[in-house]
C-alpha positions, 0 to 999 in steps of 0.5 A: 123238814130239813134238806141237805145244807139246811141240816145244822145243829141250830136248825135242828134245835129250832125245830125240835125245841118247840115240840119238847116245850109245848105240849099242844105242838107235841100232840099236834105233831103226834096226831099228824104222824098217826094219820100218816101211819094210818094212811100208809097202812100195815107194814109192808106197803112198799112190798104190796105195791111192788107185787101189785105192779108186778102182777099188773105188768104180768097180766098186760104181757099175757093179753 
């Protein structure tokens, strides 16, 4: 992960090059990203959470 001032061509190359040249590192990264996708669930997670929070707030107001 590169934040703000750390984003530079050399920094990007140093992070991406191993993923392009090392099959094991590439597959490890893909596996980690698949796990993230699995944890996030189906598309629309933010919208589902927003509805959940809205409904909980609505219920609390009606108590």
